Structure formats: C-alpha cells, structure tokens
N, C-alpha and C positions, 0 to 999 in steps of 0.2 A: 898343721894348725898349732899355734902356740898353746902350751898347756894351760895358760891363764885366760885364753880367749873364750868368748861365748860360743857355744855350739852353733848358734844360728848364723854366726859369721864364718864358719869353717869353709863353706863353698861360695862365699860371696866375693866377687871382685868389685871394687869401687867404681864409680862412674869415671869414664875416661874423657877428660876435657880435650878440646882441640889444642894443638901444639901452640905454645907460646915461645917464639924464638928468642934465644938469649943473645943474638947478635943482630946488628942492623942490616938494612938493605933488602929485607923481605917485603913483598906485597902480601899482606895478611888478609886473606879472604876465606878464612876457615872457621871463624867463631861467631859470625853474624853480628859483629860489633858495628856500631854506627861509624862511618868514615869521617864524620864531621864532629867538631867539638860541641859540647853542650851550650845552651844559651849563655851569653855573657853575664846575664843576671845571676847565674849560678856562682861564678867566681866572685862577683861583687858581694853576694850574700855571705860567702865564706870569709872573704877578706874583711868584712865589716862586723864579723862576730866579736862579741866581748870575750876575750881569752880567759877571763875569770870564770866563764861558764864551764870551761873544760875541767875544773876541779869538782864539778857537781855531776851527778848522774843525769842523763837525758830524760826528757819527759817519757815515762814508761809507755804511754799510749800514743805518743806522737800526735797529740790532739790537733795542732794547727795543720799538719800535713794531711791528716785524715779529713779534716773539715774541708780543705781545699780539694782533695780528691772527690769528696762527695759532691761538691759544686760542679767540678769538671765532668764527672760521670753522670750527673743528673739524677742522683738518688736522694732520698729524703733527708739524710743527715749523716754525721760522722759515725753514729752507732750502726751504720750499714757497712762500715769499712774497717778492716784491720790491716796493719802493715807488717812487713817482715824483712829480714836480712836477705834480700833478693827473693825472686819467686821460688827458688829452690827450697828456701825455708818454709814458704807458704805451702808448698806441696807436701812437705814432710809434716807440717802442722795439721793439714787436712786429714792425713792418715791417722795421726795420733788422736785427733778429735772425734773422728767419725767411724773408724774401722777397728775392729777387734782382730787380734792375731787369729789366723785360720779362715778369715773371711775371704771372699772372692772380689777382686777388682777387675773391671772391664776396660779395655782400651783397643782402639783400632791399631792395625799394623800395616806399614811401619809407623812409628811415632817416636817421641822423645825418649831416648834410652834411659834417662834417669828414673822414669816411672818404675821400671823393672827393678832397679837397684833399691829404690825406696821400699817397694813391696817386699823384697826379700829381707831387707833389714827389719821390717816390721813383722815378719812372720805370716804374711798373707799371700795368697796366690793371685797371679795375674793371668787373666784370660784374654789372650790376644785374638782379635777377630780380623782377618785380612780384609783390606780394602780391595775394591775391584780393579780392573786393569786401568781405569781412568782415575784411580785414587779417590773414589767416592765410597760412601758407606753402603753396605749391603743389607739385604733383608735379615741375614743372620745377626747383624749388629743390633738391629731394632728389636730382635727377640731376646737379646742377652739379658741375663739377670746377675746382679751383684750388689754389694754394699755401697760401692762407689764406682763411678765411671770417670776416667780421665779422657776428656774430649778436647783435642787440640785444634783450635780454629783461629787462624789458618794453621794447617797441619805442618808439623816439622817431622821429617825433612822434606816433604813434597812441596810445600808452599801453597797447596790447594786449600781453598776455603769452601767447606760444605755449604750448600744453600741454607739460609736462615730458617726457612720454613721446615726443612728436614730436621734441623737441630731442635726446633720447637716441638716437632712431632715426637722426637725421641725423649725430650725432657718431660713431656706429658705422659709418656708410657712407662718410663723407667721408675722403678719403685725405690731406688736408693738415691744417694747424692750424685748429682751431675756437676762435675767441676769442669767448666769451660775455660781452657787455658788460652787466653788472648794475648800472649806475649808479643805477637807480630801484628796485631789488629790495626795499628795506625798506618800500616803500609797497604791496607786493603780498602774496600769500599763500604763496609758496614760492620756492625758489631752485634753482640748479644747482651750488651750491658743492661738492657731493659728487662731481661729475663728474670732476675731475682725478684722483681716486683710482681711478676706474673706467676712464678713457681716457688713454692716453699722449700724445694729440694735443690735449687740451683745456686752454685757459687761461680762467680766470674773473676778470674785472676788476671792481673796486669803486671808488667815490669817497667822499670825506668831504664833498663839496660840498653834497649834497642832504639826506639824513636826519640828518647830524650838524651841519648849519648852518655849515660851515667853507669855503664857496666862496672866501673871501678869502685862505685860507692854502694852497690848492692841494696837496691830498694825494690820491694815487691808489694803488691796490694791484693787483697781479696775483698770482693763485694758480695754480700748476701743479706738476707733478712736478719734483723738484730738477734733473734733467738739462735741463729747459727753462729753469728759473730761472737756471741757470749761463750760458745764452746771453744772457739779459737783462743779467746782471752784466758780461759782456764788453764791452757797448756803451753802458752807462749812463754819464752824466756822473759824475765822481768824487764830488762832494758835491751831489747833485741835490735833497736835501730839507734845508732850513735848520733851524737849532736851534729856532726858535720853532715851526715846523710839526711837528717831531718831538715836542716836549713837548705841544703842543695836541692832536695826533692821539692820543697815548697816553692823555691824560686823557679825551678824547671816547669812544674805543672801550671804555674801562674803565667808562663810565657807561651801560650798556645800558638801565637803567631809564628814564633821562631820554630817550634816543633813542626808545624805544618809546612813551613817553607822548606825545611830540611827533608822531610819525608817526601815532598813533591820532587825534590832533586833526585832522591834515591829511586823513586818510582820511574822517573824519566831515564835514569841510567839503567835500571832493570830492563826496561823495554828495549833499549839500545843493545844491551848485552845479549838479551834473548835472541834478537834478530841475528846477531853475529854467530851465536852458537847454532841456531837453526841452519844458517847458511853453510856451516862446516859439517852438517850432518847429524848433529845431536838431536835427540828427542827431548823437548823441554816443555812441561806443562805450564799453563798460565799460572803465575805466582801472585799471591796476595801478601807476600812477605818481603823481607829485605835480603832474600837469597833466591837462587834458582837451583832446581834439581835437573842436572844435565845427564841424560841417559845416552850411553854410547855402545853401539853394536859393531864398531869397526875394530881396526888394529892400529896401534897396540891396545891392550885391554884398559879398562878404566883404572885398574890398580896400577898399571904401568904408566898411564898418563899422570896419575897422582904423584908417583915418584919422580917422573921426568919434570913435572912442573916445579917440584921442590928444588931440583937441580938448577932450574931457572930462577930460583929465589921467589917463587910464587906458591903460597900455601892455600890449598883448598881442603875440603873434608872428604874422606873416603870411608864408607862403612862396608865391612865385609859380609853383612847379612845377605841371605839369598835374594831378597827382593831388591837389594841395592848394590849388589856386587858389580853391576855394569853402569854405575852412576857416580857422579861427583856432585857434591853440594857446594855451591859457590856463593859466598856472600857478595853483596853489592858494595863495591868500593866507589871511590871517585872515578870520574871518566878516565883519568890518567891511569889509575890502577887497573881498571877494566881493560884498557888498551894494552897494558903489559901482559895481562892474562891472555887476551886474544892473540897477540903476536907470538907468545910462547906456545900456545896450543897449535897454531898454524905451523909453526916451525917443527914441532914434535910430530904432528900428524903427517906432514909432507916430507919428512926426513927420509 
C-alpha cells in the first residue's frame, strides 16, 4: 500500500475491463459492444452542432435528453430520470445516494463484477446469494435483507432474464432499494420499466452502450420516483455528461426504428450462434442479452479455449470464478464475425 493511500483501498483491485486490442485483425467478442454503428442521426447531430457551444459548460441536468428518455420509457416526466457518464457512474451514484458505509448490499451470483468493486470502495459489504443450476433466483434470495439490491435483468454474465412476476414479488418484499440493472433489456422480450411507478423503492437503470451502439460516449440513465431522483441530483457531478454525449444520446433515443432494426439483427445472430455452439457440445442457456454464456465440459478446458481463440485473433471473455471457470462469455458480433469464432472453435476442439 502506498503510504499516502486510503486504508479502504489497500486490498481493493480495480475493475478489470475486457481486453482492448492495440493492433488490428481481431474479432472482438469480449466486451458486449454492438457490432453495428449507431443511428446515422447521431453523426448528423454531432456534425451540425454549433462549435461555439463547446466553450460553454453543458446543460448540467441534460434536460432535453432526460425529457426524451421519459417519453421513450413511458414515465410521467423528466423529473423521473437522471443521466450519468455511463451506467457505471449511475451505479456508483446509487451507492453514494442511498447506502452508508458498513451497510449490506445484496446481489445474485454470478453477476456484474463491478458491483463488488464499488461496494468495497464505498466501505459496504456485498452479500452474494448464488443462483440455482438454471441461473434462476432461489428462496434464499427472496429472504435476503440489505440496504440496496443490485438485480441485473437480463443477468450478466449468464444472459438469463428472471421472470417479471418473480422480480415484482421481490420488489414488493425487499425493504431497501432495488436497483434493476437493465443494460441488456433491448435484446430481450420485456422490461421492468413500469416498476418505479408501482414501487417507491425501485430504480431501473439503462445504458446507451449496448442497443444504441454508443459505448464510446458513456451515457447511462436511472429511472425512479422524483423523490429518489432528487437524491441522485444531490451527489452527482455538476456537469457529468458532456455536450457531445447529450446531443448524440438525444439523436439515438429518438430513432427507435433504427435501434429496433439493429437489435433484431443481433437477436437473429444470437440464435444462429447458439445453435452452432450447442451442436459442438457447449451448454448454452437461452439468452435475452447480446451475448451467450457457453459452458464447456470437454477438452481442452474453457481457459485453454480462451487462450487458443486469442491465438486465432478471436477475443471472448473468460472469468476464473468457480461458477464460471468452465465457461466463455461470447458477445454477439456480425454473422461474419460469428462465423470466424465458430470456425476457430471447431478447429481448436477437433485438433
């Protein structure tokens, strides 16, 4: 530990992002990015901006974007929405707004690994409750108690979406804040966006990184009742979403036809890739996300497959945690990229 560092950081490792290759030629299926560009209206919005606006601070509340999000999400108004510098900032803001150091946070396991990092940085404890063998919530989860629960639906890294009625039952029983992380919801069949109007303890979060293809601009949103949104506003950075991101996000969310066209393509590619993986002997749960969790009980090991794929210039994600050590998480690329993966896997497995 550095002698000037905070004691709370002594045993904390930062979040480990998926590899970003520094050279070309890789098929990048490791960070759940959209394989297609954003709506052409995004580029148009940026290109037609008044460059004189860049000398001024952005709108601190991103009012136009929040208003458009409220319309799209079907909530009463922009006072139900707050925006952040990616969903990661939204998650950190939720801890700062609603959790005291020393409190307990609840999450299903496996889940998004950033939750644990954020909890340790905030000085609170994370109570992991394992999912069952089908990656569904267990009775122990419904009995959990805590100040806040991170409930990822669809789940990452499994891709499984818990039934809406089960999530509703949990929200009704849980005494703290339920943050429903819907980063991947546009690739599934339904959402819980109507829950904040039904429950005073529910926050639903979204990102523009996945279905809108704007991972590089870092836009996240949270939807909740205005009294909860006001708590976010108290602790958010003054100008946390820059001028470019506000303009691009507004153009993207107002072009729902384009987003739905691209997500339909990805869903079709997901089904095609899943069939190929099942044919090779992988165990692959039905996914409601833009990725698949492919479990492998053969030889070579999943860890060896991960390394061998990299030698083929195909990047996927491997997590060494006990529940995931025999699995690869594979983002859905274009059909051509998926074919590169399939050919490489067949070559490795039959070698």
